[in-house]
Backbone bond lengths (Angstrom), bond angles and torsions (degrees), N, CA, C in turn:
res aa  C-N    CA-C-N  psi(-1)  N-CA   C-N-CA  omega(-1)  CA-C   N-CA-C  phi
1 L - - - 1.460 - - 1.525 109.19 -
2 F 1.251 114.93 124.04 1.585 119.45 -176.69 1.551 106.21 -76.29
3 G 1.257 117.88 144.40 1.485 125.12 173.45 1.451 115.54 -152.47
4 I 1.329 115.82 158.60 1.461 119.04 177.97 1.588 108.73 -119.87
5 V 1.326 113.31 137.73 1.420 115.91 -177.64 1.512 107.10 -76.10
6 T 1.417 117.07 132.74 1.407 124.92 -176.65 1.423 108.01 -111.17
7 Q 1.350 122.88 -32.15 1.493 118.53 177.84 1.532 107.48 -161.64
8 R 1.363 111.97 136.94 1.454 117.66 172.72 1.503 113.44 -87.55
9 L 1.337 113.15 141.34 1.477 118.85 -173.43 1.471 110.23 -108.27
10 G 1.394 118.08 -21.53 1.429 122.68 -174.87 1.469 109.50 94.54
11 F 1.487 117.28 159.89 1.295 125.54 178.97 1.558 112.51 58.81
12 K 1.424 111.74 44.98 1.585 119.89 176.69 1.500 110.49 68.53
13 R 1.331 120.41 12.07 1.435 117.89 176.78 1.458 114.62 -115.19
14 M 1.408 116.00 154.27 1.363 117.76 -176.48 1.617 109.38 -158.62
15 Y 1.338 117.77 162.62 1.493 117.62 171.39 1.486 108.17 -95.71
16 V 1.372 117.87 139.18 1.412 120.53 -178.29 1.545 106.33 -131.49
17 L 1.380 117.46 127.50 1.437 125.14 173.89 1.442 106.22 -82.16
18 C 1.352 119.61 114.87 1.565 124.02 -173.54 1.465 106.56 -93.43
19 E 1.341 121.85 155.54 1.309 124.31 174.21 1.536 121.12 -58.38
20 D 1.284 118.31 -20.52 1.398 126.14 176.06 1.546 111.29 -77.32
21 G 1.330 117.97 -3.81 1.438 123.00 176.78 1.518 118.54 95.22
22 K 1.344 113.60 2.04 1.480 122.25 177.60 1.415 113.41 -100.10
23 I 1.438 110.64 146.71 1.470 113.87 177.83 1.513 105.37 -106.24
24 R 1.323 111.07 123.40 1.540 114.90 -174.72 1.569 108.92 -117.18
25 V 1.361 110.84 149.82 1.504 113.86 176.98 1.522 100.26 -91.60
26 T 1.427 115.19 125.88 1.335 117.29 -179.19 1.482 111.35 -119.70
27 R 1.337 120.19 167.52 1.495 128.80 178.75 1.523 103.01 -134.11
28 T 1.423 105.06 153.10 1.510 114.87 167.86 1.475 110.19 -103.72
29 P 1.458 109.76 110.39 1.556 113.64 -172.02 1.591 110.54 -85.77
30 G 1.291 117.14 154.91 1.433 124.26 161.63 1.520 110.20 65.12
31 R 1.286 114.23 -137.05 1.446 126.67 -173.10 1.522 114.48 -65.04
32 K 1.263 113.41 -21.93 1.477 119.63 178.77 1.536 116.53 -71.60
33 R 1.229 116.34 -7.97 1.434 127.07 177.82 1.528 111.61 -47.90
34 R 1.238 120.36 -37.72 1.447 133.69 -176.39 1.504 106.46 -72.67
35 L 1.313 122.68 -13.12 1.452 126.32 -178.01 1.496 110.09 -72.15
36 W 1.336 118.65 120.64 1.415 121.36 178.36 1.611 112.78 -82.10
37 I 1.216 116.91 105.07 1.461 125.58 -176.38 1.658 107.38 -112.56
38 R 1.252 105.77 125.21 1.569 112.69 178.85 1.470 107.56 -118.71
39 E 1.378 112.77 170.11 1.528 122.89 171.13 1.446 110.84 -54.18
40 G 1.302 118.48 131.75 1.408 124.19 174.44 1.540 114.74 93.47
41 D 1.333 114.24 -0.64 1.526 116.28 -177.41 1.582 106.97 -85.79
42 I 1.241 113.88 147.87 1.568 122.46 -177.01 1.483 104.96 -93.27
43 V 1.327 116.92 129.13 1.482 122.87 -175.52 1.443 107.47 -137.00
44 V 1.399 116.36 160.84 1.382 127.97 171.42 1.447 106.92 -98.68
45 V 1.323 118.74 131.25 1.568 120.89 -179.94 1.588 103.61 -124.24
46 K 1.367 110.06 151.60 1.327 120.80 175.17 1.586 106.18 -119.00
47 P 1.341 119.78 115.73 1.520 119.26 179.55 1.472 109.21 -71.91
48 W 1.357 109.02 145.93 1.492 114.94 175.43 1.527 114.25 -67.11
49 N 1.338 113.89 161.05 1.504 119.40 -176.43 1.549 104.16 -71.93
50 V 1.361 116.78 -39.94 1.493 122.81 -176.21 1.563 98.27 -107.64
51 Q 1.316 114.80 135.21 1.404 129.79 -176.54 1.477 115.20 51.76
52 G 1.375 112.94 47.41 1.530 120.79 -174.42 1.497 107.71 -70.35
53 D 1.249 123.87 -26.28 1.530 123.56 173.72 1.546 116.45 -62.82
54 E 1.332 110.78 -27.15 1.443 121.68 -172.94 1.527 118.78 -108.84
55 K 1.352 119.63 -25.62 1.354 127.43 -178.41 1.513 117.66 -136.72
56 A 1.364 114.19 154.72 1.551 117.42 -177.57 1.442 109.49 -160.02
57 D 1.271 116.53 172.23 1.521 124.52 169.28 1.456 117.10 -114.73
58 V 1.213 115.48 140.51 1.556 119.01 -175.06 1.549 101.59 -85.12
59 I 1.374 115.96 119.75 1.382 124.21 -177.82 1.579 113.71 -95.11
60 H 1.418 115.67 -37.60 1.420 117.79 176.98 1.434 110.03 -152.54
61 K 1.281 119.44 156.19 1.585 129.51 175.55 1.501 107.42 -118.21
62 Y 1.228 117.23 123.46 1.499 126.04 178.27 1.589 111.21 -82.56
63 R 1.318 116.24 133.69 1.432 118.75 176.31 1.651 106.04 -85.08
64 A 1.293 110.58 167.57 1.515 121.70 -171.38 1.558 110.06 -50.36
65 A 1.502 111.39 -49.49 1.366 109.75 -177.57 1.519 115.01 -73.17
66 E 1.189 119.70 -20.52 1.497 124.49 172.10 1.626 110.47 -70.05
67 V 1.266 110.77 -42.47 1.573 114.75 178.13 1.636 109.14 -58.74
68 E 1.310 113.44 -48.44 1.447 116.95 174.86 1.395 115.90 -54.30
69 F 1.229 121.29 -42.93 1.479 130.51 177.03 1.565 107.54 -58.13
70 L 1.306 113.61 -49.95 1.508 120.96 -178.37 1.532 110.54 -64.17
71 R 1.288 114.60 -39.00 1.508 120.34 176.95 1.456 111.75 -64.50
72 R 1.410 118.99 -45.00 1.517 124.45 176.31 1.550 109.87 -60.41
73 K 1.328 121.29 -32.58 1.338 123.74 -177.24 1.580 110.99 -87.34
74 N 1.312 116.31 3.33 1.473 124.67 -178.16 1.561 114.60 61.72
75 L 1.279 120.32 33.05 1.417 119.64 -172.32 1.570 108.17 -97.31
76 L 1.319 118.40 -6.26 1.439 119.87 178.09 1.523 114.58 -111.95
77 Q 1.336 118.36 23.53 1.381 124.37 -176.42 1.571 113.73 -60.50
78 K 1.360 115.71 -44.57 1.497 123.43 -178.12 1.402 102.84 -64.25
79 L 1.274 121.45 -54.30 1.501 121.94 -177.60 1.388 115.46 -60.41
80 D 1.375 124.07 -35.92 1.383 122.52 175.05 1.552 112.77 -69.75
81 A 1.297 118.28 -33.22 1.456 121.35 174.94 1.384 113.61 -64.33
82 L 1.331 121.74 -40.15 1.414 127.67 -179.84 1.505 111.72 -74.79
83 Q 1.326 116.14 -32.12 1.526 114.56 173.68 1.519 114.66 -71.52
84 Q 1.305 117.01 -23.55 1.509 117.25 -177.85 1.566 111.56 -84.40
85 M 1.270 113.33 -13.01 1.551 118.34 175.68 1.450 115.92 -70.30
């Protein structure tokens, strides 16, 4: 599930606007803690089994070149439409 980071909360947590229209509190688990994630970054999130509408884990962060590739392939249309609202 694609998402865009809207706000950092600290302690590996952040708000992410997901392409399904929900804002989830996400965390960066395990070894990915050293991953530098900023507001506006495009990430892949995996909703939890319990409280999946509210919480998720960050699986991957896309770099700028990868984001442009995804936009050319029209995979971020829903996310761009939500961001403009």
